[in-house]
SELUM-267684 format. One record per atom (N, C-alpha, C): residue in three letters; x negated, y, z. Coordinates in steps of 0.1 Angstrom, whole numbers, always signed. Layout:
% SELUM-267684
<pt aa="ALA" east="X" north="Y" up="Z"/>
...
This chain:
% SELUM-267684
<pt aa="MET" east="-8" north="-12" up="+0"/>
<pt aa="MET" east="+0" north="+0" up="+0"/>
<pt aa="MET" east="-9" north="+12" up="+0"/>
<pt aa="ASN" east="-8" north="+20" up="-11"/>
<pt aa="ASN" east="-16" north="+32" up="-12"/>
<pt aa="ASN" east="-8" north="+44" up="-9"/>
<pt aa="THR" east="-9" north="+51" up="+2"/>
<pt aa="THR" east="-1" north="+63" up="+5"/>
<pt aa="THR" east="-9" north="+76" up="+3"/>
<pt aa="ASN" east="-22" north="+75" up="+1"/>
<pt aa="ASN" east="-30" north="+87" up="-2"/>
<pt aa="ASN" east="-29" north="+97" up="+9"/>
<pt aa="TRP" east="-29" north="+93" up="+22"/>
<pt aa="TRP" east="-29" north="+102" up="+33"/>
<pt aa="TRP" east="-43" north="+105" up="+37"/>
<pt aa="ARG" east="-47" north="+117" up="+38"/>
<pt aa="ARG" east="-60" north="+121" up="+42"/>
<pt aa="ARG" east="-61" north="+121" up="+57"/>
<pt aa="ILE" east="-73" north="+119" up="+63"/>
<pt aa="ILE" east="-75" north="+118" up="+77"/>
<pt aa="ILE" east="-70" north="+131" up="+84"/>
<pt aa="SER" east="-73" north="+143" up="+78"/>
<pt aa="SER" east="-69" north="+155" up="+84"/>
<pt aa="SER" east="-54" north="+157" up="+84"/>
<pt aa="SER" east="-47" north="+152" up="+74"/>
<pt aa="SER" east="-33" north="+152" up="+74"/>
<pt aa="SER" east="-27" north="+144" up="+85"/>
<pt aa="VAL" east="-32" north="+132" up="+87"/>
<pt aa="VAL" east="-27" north="+123" up="+98"/>
<pt aa="VAL" east="-30" north="+130" up="+111"/>
<pt aa="ASN" east="-42" north="+135" up="+112"/>
<pt aa="ASN" east="-45" north="+142" up="+125"/>
<pt aa="ASN" east="-37" north="+154" up="+127"/>
<pt aa="GLY" east="-33" north="+162" up="+117"/>
<pt aa="GLY" east="-25" north="+173" up="+118"/>
<pt aa="GLY" east="-11" north="+169" up="+122"/>
<pt aa="VAL" east="-6" north="+158" up="+117"/>
<pt aa="VAL" east="+8" north="+154" up="+121"/>
<pt aa="VAL" east="+8" north="+149" up="+135"/>
<pt aa="LEU" east="-3" north="+143" up="+140"/>
<pt aa="LEU" east="-3" north="+139" up="+154"/>
<pt aa="LEU" east="-4" north="+151" up="+163"/>
<pt aa="LEU" east="-12" north="+161" up="+159"/>
<pt aa="LEU" east="-12" north="+174" up="+166"/>
<pt aa="LEU" east="+2" north="+180" up="+167"/>
<pt aa="ALA" east="+9" north="+180" up="+156"/>
<pt aa="ALA" east="+22" north="+186" up="+156"/>
<pt aa="ALA" east="+32" north="+178" up="+165"/>
<pt aa="ALA" east="+30" north="+165" up="+165"/>
<pt aa="ALA" east="+39" north="+157" up="+174"/>
<pt aa="ALA" east="+37" north="+161" up="+189"/>
<pt aa="TYR" east="+25" north="+165" up="+192"/>
<pt aa="TYR" east="+22" north="+170" up="+206"/>
<pt aa="TYR" east="+26" north="+184" up="+208"/>
<pt aa="PHE" east="+20" north="+193" up="+200"/>
<pt aa="PHE" east="+21" north="+207" up="+203"/>
<pt aa="PHE" east="+35" north="+213" up="+200"/>
<pt aa="VAL" east="+42" north="+209" up="+190"/>
<pt aa="VAL" east="+55" north="+215" up="+187"/>
<pt aa="VAL" east="+65" north="+213" up="+198"/>
<pt aa="PRO" east="+67" north="+201" up="+203"/>
<pt aa="PRO" east="+77" north="+201" up="+214"/>
<pt aa="PRO" east="+72" north="+207" up="+227"/>
<pt aa="THR" east="+59" north="+205" up="+230"/>
<pt aa="THR" east="+53" north="+210" up="+242"/>
<pt aa="THR" east="+54" north="+225" up="+243"/>
<pt aa="TRP" east="+48" north="+231" up="+232"/>
<pt aa="TRP" east="+47" north="+246" up="+233"/>
<pt aa="TRP" east="+61" north="+252" up="+230"/>
<pt aa="LEU" east="+70" north="+246" up="+223"/>
<pt aa="LEU" east="+84" north="+251" up="+222"/>
<pt aa="LEU" east="+91" north="+251" up="+235"/>
<pt aa="MET" east="+89" north="+241" up="+243"/>
<pt aa="MET" east="+96" north="+241" up="+256"/>
<pt aa="MET" east="+90" north="+252" up="+265"/>
<pt aa="VAL" east="+77" north="+253" up="+265"/>
<pt aa="VAL" east="+70" north="+263" up="+273"/>
<pt aa="VAL" east="+75" north="+277" up="+269"/>
<pt aa="ALA" east="+75" north="+279" up="+256"/>
<pt aa="ALA" east="+79" north="+293" up="+250"/>
<pt aa="ALA" east="+94" north="+296" up="+254"/>
<pt aa="PHE" east="+103" north="+286" up="+252"/>
<pt aa="PHE" east="+117" north="+289" up="+255"/>
<pt aa="PHE" east="+119" north="+291" up="+270"/>
<pt aa="LYS" east="+111" north="+284" up="+279"/>
<pt aa="LYS" east="+112" north="+287" up="+293"/>
<pt aa="LYS" east="+108" north="+302" up="+296"/>
<pt aa="ILE" east="+98" north="+306" up="+289"/>
<pt aa="ILE" east="+93" north="+320" up="+291"/>
<pt aa="ILE" east="+104" north="+330" up="+286"/>
<pt aa="VAL" east="+110" north="+327" up="+275"/>
<pt aa="VAL" east="+120" north="+336" up="+269"/>
<pt aa="VAL" east="+132" north="+337" up="+279"/>
<pt aa="VAL" east="+136" north="+325" up="+285"/>
<pt aa="VAL" east="+148" north="+325" up="+294"/>
<pt aa="VAL" east="+144" north="+332" up="+307"/>
<pt aa="SER" east="+133" north="+329" up="+313"/>
<pt aa="SER" east="+129" north="+334" up="+326"/>
<pt aa="SER" east="+114" north="+337" up="+326"/>
<pt aa="PRO" east="+110" north="+349" up="+321"/>
<pt aa="PRO" east="+96" north="+352" up="+319"/>
<pt aa="PRO" east="+87" north="+351" up="+331"/>
<pt aa="ILE" east="+91" north="+357" up="+342"/>
<pt aa="ILE" east="+82" north="+357" up="+354"/>
<pt aa="ILE" east="+81" north="+343" up="+360"/>
<pt aa="HIS" east="+93" north="+336" up="+361"/>
<pt aa="HIS" east="+93" north="+323" up="+367"/>
<pt aa="HIS" east="+85" north="+313" up="+358"/>
<pt aa="ALA" east="+87" north="+313" up="+345"/>
<pt aa="ALA" east="+81" north="+304" up="+336"/>
<pt aa="ALA" east="+66" north="+307" up="+335"/>
<pt aa="LEU" east="+62" north="+319" up="+337"/>
<pt aa="LEU" east="+48" north="+323" up="+336"/>
<pt aa="LEU" east="+40" north="+316" up="+347"/>
<pt aa="TYR" east="+47" north="+313" up="+358"/>
<pt aa="TYR" east="+40" north="+306" up="+369"/>
<pt aa="TYR" east="+42" north="+291" up="+369"/>
<pt aa="ASP" east="+46" north="+285" up="+358"/>
<pt aa="ASP" east="+46" north="+271" up="+356"/>
<pt aa="ASP" east="+32" north="+266" up="+353"/>
<pt aa="ARG" east="+29" north="+253" up="+354"/>
<pt aa="ARG" east="+16" north="+248" up="+352"/>
<pt aa="ARG" east="+9" north="+252" up="+339"/>
<pt aa="PRO" east="+16" north="+252" up="+327"/>
<pt aa="PRO" east="+8" north="+255" up="+315"/>
<pt aa="PRO" east="+4" north="+270" up="+314"/>
<pt aa="ASN" east="+10" north="+278" up="+322"/>
<pt aa="ASN" east="+7" north="+293" up="+321"/>
<pt aa="ASN" east="+2" north="+298" up="+334"/>
<pt aa="ILE" east="+0" north="+290" up="+345"/>
<pt aa="ILE" east="-3" north="+296" up="+358"/>
<pt aa="ILE" east="-16" north="+303" up="+358"/>
<pt aa="SER" east="-26" north="+298" up="+350"/>
<pt aa="SER" east="-39" north="+305" up="+349"/>
<pt aa="SER" east="-38" north="+319" up="+343"/>
<pt aa="VAL" east="-29" north="+320" up="+333"/>
<pt aa="VAL" east="-27" north="+334" up="+327"/>
<pt aa="VAL" east="-20" north="+343" up="+337"/>
<pt aa="ALA" east="-10" north="+338" up="+344"/>
<pt aa="ALA" east="-3" north="+346" up="+354"/>
<pt aa="ALA" east="-12" north="+351" up="+365"/>
<pt aa="ILE" east="-20" north="+342" up="+371"/>
<pt aa="ILE" east="-28" north="+346" up="+382"/>
<pt aa="ILE" east="-39" north="+355" up="+377"/>
<pt aa="PHE" east="-45" north="+353" up="+366"/>
<pt aa="PHE" east="-55" north="+361" up="+360"/>
<pt aa="PHE" east="-50" north="+375" up="+358"/>
<pt aa="LEU" east="-38" north="+376" up="+352"/>
<pt aa="LEU" east="-32" north="+389" up="+350"/>
<pt aa="LEU" east="-29" north="+397" up="+362"/>
<pt aa="SER" east="-23" north="+389" up="+372"/>
<pt aa="SER" east="-20" north="+396" up="+385"/>
<pt aa="SER" east="-32" north="+400" up="+393"/>
<pt aa="ASP" east="-43" north="+392" up="+392"/>
<pt aa="ASP" east="-55" north="+395" up="+400"/>
<pt aa="ASP" east="-63" north="+406" up="+393"/>
<pt aa="HIS" east="-64" north="+406" up="+380"/>
<pt aa="HIS" east="-74" north="+415" up="+374"/>
<pt aa="HIS" east="-67" north="+428" up="+368"/>
<pt aa="PHE" east="-55" north="+427" up="+364"/>
<pt aa="PHE" east="-49" north="+438" up="+357"/>
<pt aa="PHE" east="-38" north="+445" up="+365"/>
<pt aa="HIS" east="-33" north="+439" up="+376"/>
<pt aa="HIS" east="-23" north="+445" up="+385"/>
<pt aa="HIS" east="-11" north="+450" up="+377"/>
<pt aa="LEU" east="-6" north="+442" up="+368"/>
<pt aa="LEU" east="+5" north="+446" up="+360"/>
<pt aa="LEU" east="+18" north="+448" up="+367"/>
<pt aa="ALA" east="+26" north="+458" up="+363"/>
<pt aa="ALA" east="+40" north="+459" up="+368"/>
<pt aa="ALA" east="+48" north="+448" up="+363"/>
<pt aa="ALA" east="+61" north="+447" up="+368"/>
<pt aa="ALA" east="+70" north="+436" up="+364"/>
<pt aa="ALA" east="+73" north="+437" up="+349"/>
<pt aa="THR" east="+75" north="+449" up="+344"/>
<pt aa="THR" east="+79" north="+450" up="+329"/>
<pt aa="THR" east="+67" north="+446" up="+321"/>
<pt aa="ALA" east="+55" north="+450" up="+325"/>
<pt aa="ALA" east="+43" north="+447" up="+317"/>
<pt aa="ALA" east="+40" north="+432" up="+318"/>
<pt aa="THR" east="+43" north="+426" up="+329"/>
<pt aa="THR" east="+41" north="+411" up="+330"/>
<pt aa="THR" east="+51" north="+404" up="+321"/>
<pt aa="VAL" east="+63" north="+409" up="+321"/>
<pt aa="VAL" east="+74" north="+403" up="+312"/>
<pt aa="VAL" east="+69" north="+404" up="+298"/>
<pt aa="ARG" east="+65" north="+416" up="+294"/>
<pt aa="ARG" east="+60" north="+418" up="+280"/>
<pt aa="ARG" east="+48" north="+409" up="+276"/>
<pt aa="THR" east="+39" north="+407" up="+286"/>
<pt aa="THR" east="+28" north="+398" up="+283"/>
<pt aa="THR" east="+32" north="+384" up="+282"/>
<pt aa="ALA" east="+42" north="+380" up="+290"/>
<pt aa="ALA" east="+47" north="+366" up="+290"/>
<pt aa="ALA" east="+54" north="+364" up="+276"/>
<pt aa="TRP" east="+62" north="+374" up="+272"/>
<pt aa="TRP" east="+68" north="+373" up="+259"/>
<pt aa="TRP" east="+58" north="+372" up="+247"/>
<pt aa="MET" east="+47" north="+379" up="+248"/>
<pt aa="MET" east="+37" north="+378" up="+238"/>
<pt aa="MET" east="+30" north="+364" up="+238"/>
<pt aa="LEU" east="+28" north="+359" up="+249"/>
<pt aa="LEU" east="+23" north="+345" up="+250"/>
<pt aa="LEU" east="+33" north="+335" up="+244"/>
<pt aa="ALA" east="+46" north="+337" up="+247"/>
<pt aa="ALA" east="+56" north="+328" up="+241"/>
<pt aa="ALA" east="+57" north="+330" up="+226"/>
<pt aa="LEU" east="+56" north="+342" up="+221"/>
<pt aa="LEU" east="+56" north="+345" up="+207"/>
<pt aa="LEU" east="+44" north="+338" up="+200"/>
<pt aa="ALA" east="+32" north="+339" up="+206"/>
<pt aa="ALA" east="+20" north="+332" up="+200"/>
<pt aa="ALA" east="+22" north="+317" up="+200"/>
<pt aa="LYS" east="+28" north="+311" up="+210"/>
<pt aa="LYS" east="+30" north="+297" up="+211"/>
<pt aa="LYS" east="+40" north="+293" up="+201"/>
<pt aa="LEU" east="+51" north="+301" up="+199"/>
<pt aa="LEU" east="+61" north="+298" up="+189"/>
<pt aa="LEU" east="+55" north="+299" up="+175"/>
<pt aa="THR" east="+46" north="+308" up="+173"/>
<pt aa="THR" east="+40" north="+309" up="+160"/>
<pt aa="THR" east="+31" north="+297" up="+156"/>
<pt aa="VAL" east="+24" north="+292" up="+166"/>
<pt aa="VAL" east="+16" north="+280" up="+164"/>
<pt aa="VAL" east="+26" north="+268" up="+161"/>
<pt aa="ALA" east="+36" north="+267" up="+168"/>
<pt aa="ALA" east="+46" north="+256" up="+166"/>
<pt aa="ALA" east="+52" north="+258" up="+152"/>
<pt aa="ALA" east="+55" north="+270" up="+148"/>
<pt aa="ALA" east="+61" north="+272" up="+135"/>
<pt aa="ALA" east="+52" north="+268" up="+124"/>
<pt aa="PHE" east="+39" north="+272" up="+125"/>
<pt aa="PHE" east="+29" north="+268" up="+114"/>
<pt aa="PHE" east="+27" north="+253" up="+114"/>
<pt aa="LEU" east="+27" north="+247" up="+125"/>
<pt aa="LEU" east="+26" north="+232" up="+125"/>
<pt aa="LEU" east="+38" north="+225" up="+119"/>
<pt aa="THR" east="+50" north="+231" up="+121"/>
<pt aa="THR" east="+62" north="+226" up="+115"/>
<pt aa="THR" east="+62" north="+228" up="+100"/>
<pt aa="VAL" east="+57" north="+240" up="+95"/>
<pt aa="VAL" east="+56" north="+242" up="+81"/>
<pt aa="VAL" east="+46" north="+232" up="+75"/>
<pt aa="PHE" east="+35" north="+229" up="+82"/>
<pt aa="PHE" east="+25" north="+220" up="+77"/>
<pt aa="PHE" east="+31" north="+206" up="+75"/>
<pt aa="VAL" east="+39" north="+201" up="+85"/>
<pt aa="VAL" east="+45" north="+188" up="+84"/>
<pt aa="VAL" east="+55" north="+188" up="+73"/>
<pt aa="ALA" east="+63" north="+199" up="+71"/>
<pt aa="ALA" east="+72" north="+200" up="+60"/>
<pt aa="ALA" east="+66" north="+199" up="+46"/>
<pt aa="LEU" east="+54" north="+206" up="+45"/>
<pt aa="LEU" east="+47" north="+205" up="+33"/>
<pt aa="LEU" east="+41" north="+192" up="+29"/>
<pt aa="LEU" east="+39" north="+184" up="+39"/>
<pt aa="LEU" east="+33" north="+170" up="+37"/>
<pt aa="LEU" east="+44" north="+161" up="+32"/>
<pt aa="MET" east="+56" north="+164" up="+32"/>
<pt aa="MET" east="+67" north="+155" up="+27"/>
<pt aa="MET" east="+66" north="+153" up="+12"/>
<pt aa="ARG" east="+61" north="+163" up="+5"/>
<pt aa="ARG" east="+59" north="+161" up="-10"/>
<pt aa="ARG" east="+45" north="+155" up="-13"/>
<pt aa="PRO" east="+45" north="+144" up="-19"/>
<pt aa="PRO" east="+32" north="+137" up="-22"/>
<pt aa="PRO" east="+22" north="+146" up="-30"/>
<pt aa="SER" east="+27" north="+153" up="-39"/>
<pt aa="SER" east="+18" north="+161" up="-47"/>
<pt aa="SER" east="+11" north="+172" up="-39"/>
<pt aa="ILE" east="+18" north="+178" up="-30"/>
<pt aa="ILE" east="+12" north="+188" up="-21"/>
<pt aa="ILE" east="+3" north="+181" up="-11"/>
<pt aa="ARG" east="+7" north="+170" up="-6"/>
<pt aa="ARG" east="-2" north="+162" up="+4"/>
<pt aa="ARG" east="-15" north="+158" up="-2"/>
<pt aa="LYS" east="-14" north="+153" up="-15"/>
<pt aa="LYS" east="-27" north="+148" up="-21"/>
<pt aa="LYS" east="-36" north="+160" up="-24"/>
<pt aa="ALA" east="-31" north="+171" up="-28"/>
<pt aa="ALA" east="-39" north="+183" up="-31"/>
<pt aa="ALA" east="-44" north="+190" up="-19"/>
<pt aa="GLY" east="-39" north="+187" up="-7"/>
<pt aa="GLY" east="-42" north="+195" up="+5"/>
<pt aa="GLY" east="-36" north="+208" up="+5"/>
<pt aa="GLY" east="-23" north="+209" up="+0"/>
<pt aa="GLY" east="-16" north="+222" up="+0"/>
<pt aa="GLY" east="-12" north="+227" up="+13"/>
<pt aa="GLY" east="-10" north="+219" up="+23"/>
<pt aa="GLY" east="-6" north="+224" up="+36"/>
<pt aa="GLY" east="-17" north="+228" up="+45"/>
<pt aa="ASP" east="-30" north="+227" up="+40"/>
<pt aa="ASP" east="-41" north="+230" up="+48"/>
<pt aa="ASP" east="-41" north="+244" up="+54"/>
<pt aa="GLU" east="-36" north="+254" up="+46"/>
<pt aa="GLU" east="-36" north="+268" up="+51"/>
<pt aa="GLU" east="-27" north="+269" up="+63"/>
<pt aa="ALA" east="-15" north="+263" up="+63"/>
<pt aa="ALA" east="-7" north="+264" up="+75"/>
<pt aa="ALA" east="-13" north="+257" up="+87"/>
<pt aa="LEU" east="-20" north="+246" up="+85"/>
<pt aa="LEU" east="-27" north="+239" up="+96"/>
<pt aa="LEU" east="-38" north="+247" up="+101"/>
<pt aa="ALA" east="-46" north="+254" up="+92"/>
<pt aa="ALA" east="-57" north="+262" up="+96"/>
<pt aa="ALA" east="-53" north="+274" up="+104"/>
<pt aa="ILE" east="-42" north="+280" up="+101"/>
<pt aa="ILE" east="-37" north="+291" up="+109"/>
<pt aa="ILE" east="-32" north="+287" up="+122"/>
<pt aa="ALA" east="-25" north="+275" up="+123"/>
<pt aa="ALA" east="-21" north="+270" up="+136"/>
<pt aa="ALA" east="-33" north="+266" up="+144"/>
<pt aa="LEU" east="-43" north="+260" up="+138"/>
<pt aa="LEU" east="-55" north="+256" up="+146"/>
<pt aa="LEU" east="-62" north="+268" up="+151"/>
<pt aa="THR" east="-63" north="+278" up="+143"/>
<pt aa="THR" east="-71" north="+290" up="+147"/>
<pt aa="THR" east="-64" north="+297" up="+159"/>
<pt aa="LEU" east="-51" north="+300" up="+157"/>
<pt aa="LEU" east="-43" north="+307" up="+167"/>
<pt aa="LEU" east="-42" north="+298" up="+180"/>
<pt aa="GLY" east="-39" north="+285" up="+178"/>
<pt aa="GLY" east="-39" north="+276" up="+190"/>
<pt aa="GLY" east="-52" north="+275" up="+197"/>
<pt aa="SER" east="-63" north="+275" up="+190"/>
<pt aa="SER" east="-76" north="+274" up="+197"/>
<pt aa="SER" east="-79" north="+287" up="+205"/>
<pt aa="VAL" east="-75" north="+298" up="+199"/>
<pt aa="VAL" east="-77" north="+311" up="+206"/>
<pt aa="VAL" east="-69" north="+311" up="+219"/>
<pt aa="ILE" east="-56" north="+307" up="+218"/>
<pt aa="ILE" east="-48" north="+307" up="+230"/>
<pt aa="ILE" east="-53" north="+297" up="+241"/>
<pt aa="SER" east="-57" north="+285" up="+236"/>
<pt aa="SER" east="-62" north="+275" up="+246"/>
<pt aa="SER" east="-75" north="+279" up="+252"/>
<pt aa="PHE" east="-84" north="+285" up="+244"/>
<pt aa="PHE" east="-97" north="+289" up="+249"/>
<pt aa="PHE" east="-95" north="+301" up="+259"/>
<pt aa="ALA" east="-87" north="+310" up="+256"/>
<pt aa="ALA" east="-85" north="+321" up="+265"/>
<pt aa="ALA" east="-78" north="+316" up="+278"/>
<pt aa="SER" east="-69" north="+307" up="+277"/>
<pt aa="SER" east="-63" north="+302" up="+289"/>
<pt aa="SER" east="-72" north="+294" up="+297"/>
<pt aa="MET" east="-81" north="+287" up="+290"/>
<pt aa="MET" east="-91" north="+279" up="+297"/>
<pt aa="MET" east="-101" north="+288" up="+305"/>
<pt aa="ILE" east="-105" north="+299" up="+298"/>
<pt aa="ILE" east="-114" north="+308" up="+305"/>
<pt aa="ILE" east="-107" north="+315" up="+317"/>
<pt aa="MET" east="-95" north="+318" up="+315"/>
<pt aa="MET" east="-87" north="+324" up="+326"/>
<pt aa="MET" east="-86" north="+314" up="+338"/>
<pt aa="ALA" east="-83" north="+302" up="+334"/>
<pt aa="ALA" east="-82" north="+291" up="+345"/>
<pt aa="ALA" east="-95" north="+289" up="+352"/>
<pt aa="SER" east="-106" north="+290" up="+345"/>
<pt aa="SER" east="-119" north="+288" up="+352"/>
<pt aa="SER" east="-122" north="+301" up="+361"/>
<pt aa="GLN" east="-117" north="+312" up="+357"/>
<pt aa="GLN" east="-120" north="+324" up="+365"/>
<pt aa="GLN" east="-112" north="+324" up="+378"/>
<pt aa="VAL" east="-100" north="+319" up="+378"/>
<pt aa="VAL" east="-91" north="+319" up="+390"/>
<pt aa="VAL" east="-92" north="+306" up="+398"/>
<pt aa="GLY" east="-99" north="+296" up="+393"/>
<pt aa="GLY" east="-101" north="+284" up="+400"/>
<pt aa="GLY" east="-90" north="+274" up="+399"/>
<pt aa="GLU" east="-82" north="+274" up="+389"/>
<pt aa="GLU" east="-72" north="+264" up="+386"/>
<pt aa="GLU" east="-77" north="+253" up="+378"/>
<pt aa="LEU" east="-82" north="+242" up="+385"/>
<pt aa="LEU" east="-88" north="+231" up="+379"/>
<pt aa="LEU" east="-79" north="+223" up="+370"/>
<pt aa="GLU" east="-67" north="+220" up="+374"/>
<pt aa="GLU" east="-57" north="+213" up="+366"/>
<pt aa="GLU" east="-53" north="+220" up="+353"/>
<pt aa="ALA" east="-51" north="+233" up="+354"/>
<pt aa="ALA" east="-48" north="+241" up="+343"/>
<pt aa="ALA" east="-60" north="+242" up="+333"/>
<pt aa="MET" east="-72" north="+242" up="+339"/>
<pt aa="MET" east="-84" north="+243" up="+331"/>
<pt aa="MET" east="-86" north="+230" up="+323"/>
<pt aa="ARG" east="-83" north="+218" up="+329"/>
<pt aa="ARG" east="-84" north="+205" up="+322"/>
<pt aa="ARG" east="-73" north="+205" up="+311"/>
<pt aa="LEU" east="-61" north="+210" up="+314"/>
<pt aa="LEU" east="-51" north="+210" up="+304"/>
<pt aa="LEU" east="-55" north="+218" up="+291"/>
<pt aa="HIS" east="-60" north="+230" up="+294"/>
<pt aa="HIS" east="-63" north="+238" up="+283"/>
<pt aa="HIS" east="-76" north="+234" up="+275"/>
<pt aa="ALA" east="-85" north="+228" up="+283"/>
<pt aa="ALA" east="-97" north="+222" up="+277"/>
<pt aa="ALA" east="-94" north="+210" up="+268"/>
<pt aa="THR" east="-84" north="+202" up="+272"/>
<pt aa="THR" east="-80" north="+191" up="+264"/>
<pt aa="THR" east="-73" north="+196" up="+251"/>
<pt aa="GLU" east="-64" north="+205" up="+253"/>
<pt aa="GLU" east="-58" north="+211" up="+241"/>
<pt aa="GLU" east="-68" north="+217" up="+231"/>
<pt aa="LEU" east="-77" north="+224" up="+237"/>
<pt aa="LEU" east="-88" north="+230" up="+228"/>
<pt aa="LEU" east="-96" north="+220" up="+221"/>
<pt aa="LEU" east="-99" north="+209" up="+228"/>
<pt aa="LEU" east="-107" north="+198" up="+221"/>
<pt aa="LEU" east="-99" north="+191" up="+210"/>
<pt aa="LEU" east="-86" north="+190" up="+212"/>
<pt aa="LEU" east="-77" north="+184" up="+202"/>
<pt aa="LEU" east="-77" north="+193" up="+190"/>
<pt aa="LEU" east="-75" north="+206" up="+192"/>
<pt aa="LEU" east="-75" north="+215" up="+181"/>
<pt aa="LEU" east="-88" north="+216" up="+173"/>
<pt aa="LEU" east="-99" north="+217" up="+181"/>
<pt aa="LEU" east="-112" north="+218" up="+175"/>
<pt aa="LEU" east="-116" north="+205" up="+167"/>
<pt aa="GLY" east="-112" north="+194" up="+172"/>
<pt aa="GLY" east="-115" north="+181" up="+166"/>
<pt aa="GLY" east="-108" north="+181" up="+152"/>
<pt aa="THR" east="-96" north="+185" up="+151"/>
<pt aa="THR" east="-89" north="+185" up="+139"/>
<pt aa="THR" east="-95" north="+196" up="+129"/>
<pt aa="ALA" east="-99" north="+207" up="+134"/>
<pt aa="ALA" east="-106" north="+217" up="+126"/>
<pt aa="ALA" east="-119" north="+211" up="+120"/>
<pt aa="ILE" east="-127" north="+204" up="+128"/>
<pt aa="ILE" east="-139" north="+198" up="+123"/>
<pt aa="ILE" east="-136" north="+187" up="+112"/>
<pt aa="VAL" east="-126" north="+179" up="+114"/>
<pt aa="VAL" east="-122" north="+170" up="+104"/>
<pt aa="VAL" east="-118" north="+177" up="+91"/>
<pt aa="MET" east="-111" north="+188" up="+92"/>
<pt aa="MET" east="-107" north="+195" up="+80"/>
<pt aa="MET" east="-119" north="+201" up="+73"/>
<pt aa="LEU" east="-129" north="+206" up="+80"/>
<pt aa="LEU" east="-140" north="+211" up="+74"/>
<pt aa="LEU" east="-149" north="+201" up="+67"/>
<pt aa="VAL" east="-149" north="+189" up="+73"/>
<pt aa="VAL" east="-158" north="+178" up="+67"/>
<pt aa="VAL" east="-151" north="+172" up="+55"/>
<pt aa="GLU" east="-137" north="+170" up="+56"/>
<pt aa="GLU" east="-130" north="+163" up="+46"/>
<pt aa="GLU" east="-124" north="+173" up="+36"/>
<pt aa="ARG" east="-129" north="+172" up="+24"/>
<pt aa="ARG" east="-124" north="+181" up="+13"/>
<pt aa="ARG" east="-112" north="+175" up="+6"/>
<pt aa="PRO" east="-103" north="+183" up="+0"/>
<pt aa="PRO" east="-92" north="+177" up="-8"/>
<pt aa="PRO" east="-98" north="+169" up="-20"/>
<pt aa="ARG" east="-90" north="+159" up="-23"/>
<pt aa="ARG" east="-94" north="+151" up="-34"/>
<pt aa="ARG" east="-93" north="+158" up="-47"/>
<pt aa="GLU" east="-103" north="+156" up="-56"/>
<pt aa="GLU" east="-102" north="+162" up="-69"/>
<pt aa="GLU" east="-92" north="+155" up="-78"/>
<pt aa="ALA" east="-86" north="+162" up="-87"/>
<pt aa="ALA" east="-77" north="+155" up="-96"/>
<pt aa="ALA" east="-85" north="+147" up="-106"/>
<pt aa="VAL" east="-81" north="+135" up="-107"/>
<pt aa="VAL" east="-89" north="+126" up="-116"/>
<pt aa="VAL" east="-82" north="+127" up="-130"/>
<pt aa="THR" east="-91" north="+130" up="-140"/>
<pt aa="THR" east="-86" north="+131" up="-154"/>
<pt aa="THR" east="-94" north="+121" up="-162"/>
<pt aa="THR" east="-88" north="+116" up="-172"/>
<pt aa="THR" east="-95" north="+107" up="-181"/>
<pt aa="THR" east="-102" north="+115" up="-192"/>
<pt aa="VAL" east="-111" north="+109" up="-199"/>
<pt aa="VAL" east="-119" north="+116" up="-209"/>
<pt aa="VAL" east="-110" north="+121" up="-220"/>
<pt aa="ALA" east="-99" north="+114" up="-223"/>
<pt aa="ALA" east="-90" north="+118" up="-234"/>
<pt aa="ALA" east="-82" north="+130" up="-230"/>
<pt aa="GLU" east="-80" north="+133" up="-217"/>
<pt aa="GLU" east="-72" north="+144" up="-212"/>
<pt aa="GLU" east="-81" north="+157" up="-212"/>
<pt aa="ARG" east="-93" north="+156" up="-210"/>
<pt aa="ARG" east="-102" north="+167" up="-208"/>
<pt aa="ARG" east="-102" north="+177" up="-219"/>
<pt aa="PRO" east="-104" north="+173" up="-232"/>
<pt aa="PRO" east="-104" north="+183" up="-243"/>
<pt aa="PRO" east="-91" north="+191" up="-244"/>
<pt aa="ALA" east="-80" north="+184" up="-241"/>
<pt aa="ALA" east="-67" north="+191" up="-242"/>
<pt aa="ALA" east="-66" north="+202" up="-231"/>
<pt aa="MET" east="-73" north="+200" up="-220"/>
<pt aa="MET" east="-72" north="+210" up="-210"/>
<pt aa="MET" east="-81" north="+222" up="-212"/>
<pt aa="MET" east="-92" north="+220" up="-220"/>
<pt aa="MET" east="-102" north="+231" up="-222"/>
<pt aa="MET" east="-96" north="+241" up="-232"/>
<pt aa="PRO" east="-100" north="+254" up="-230"/>
<pt aa="PRO" east="-96" north="+264" up="-239"/>
<pt aa="PRO" east="-103" north="+262" up="-253"/>
<pt aa="ASN" east="-99" north="+268" up="-263"/>
<pt aa="ASN" east="-105" north="+267" up="-276"/>
<pt aa="ASN" east="-117" north="+276" up="-278"/>
<pt aa="TYR" east="-128" north="+272" up="-272"/>
<pt aa="TYR" east="-140" north="+279" up="-274"/>
<pt aa="TYR" east="-148" north="+273" up="-285"/>
<pt aa="PRO" east="-157" north="+280" up="-291"/>
<pt aa="PRO" east="-165" north="+274" up="-302"/>
<pt aa="PRO" east="-172" north="+262" up="-298"/>
<pt aa="HIS" east="-177" north="+261" up="-286"/>
<pt aa="HIS" east="-185" north="+249" up="-282"/>
<pt aa="HIS" east="-176" north="+238" up="-277"/>
<pt aa="ALA" east="-163" north="+240" up="-275"/>
<pt aa="ALA" east="-155" north="+230" up="-269"/>
<pt aa="ALA" east="-151" north="+220" up="-280"/>
<pt aa="PRO" east="-150" north="+207" up="-276"/>
<pt aa="PRO" east="-145" north="+197" up="-287"/>
<pt aa="PRO" east="-131" north="+200" up="-290"/>
<pt aa="GLN" east="-128" north="+198" up="-303"/>
<pt aa="GLN" east="-114" north="+201" up="-308"/>
<pt aa="GLN" east="-107" north="+187" up="-309"/>
<pt aa="ASN" east="-94" north="+188" up="-307"/>
<pt aa="ASN" east="-85" north="+176" up="-309"/>
<pt aa="ASN" east="-82" north="+175" up="-324"/>
<pt aa="SER" east="-86" north="+164" up="-330"/>
<pt aa="SER" east="-83" north="+162" up="-344"/>
<pt aa="SER" east="-75" north="+150" up="-347"/>
């Protein structure tokens, strides 16, 4: 059975299976109750860091929580677009969904790295382990994407002259 799935595509689907439901739940909790959800385990390091270092008022804390939720929703949306693009075999074989995956990996890595740094600054070991694990998952997929290039379209010798423009040195179909 030849499905032509690339390793980075499979890895991206597995990432989407974890990050989309997890980060959607976290983001929707923040949207419903920003302050309370900011102090849940996935966001506790951000909440403590903001309260200790920036002394934000309640409205600024709510706005910061909403920005975090928006960033996590954006990552989930790009991962969903990536999975939707993989449904067409022609797009999957050519690596057409790689841009959506690359944007999700970049933004997700920035969020996880910043959260991990904040967790280490405030001494939240469990939150730091969570964000370090997420960061390693994202960076691992990014490395696989960098190493694995999209497959070139295979053409036969008979198809090549038809694809070439009519230059004086190009072979002509006769």
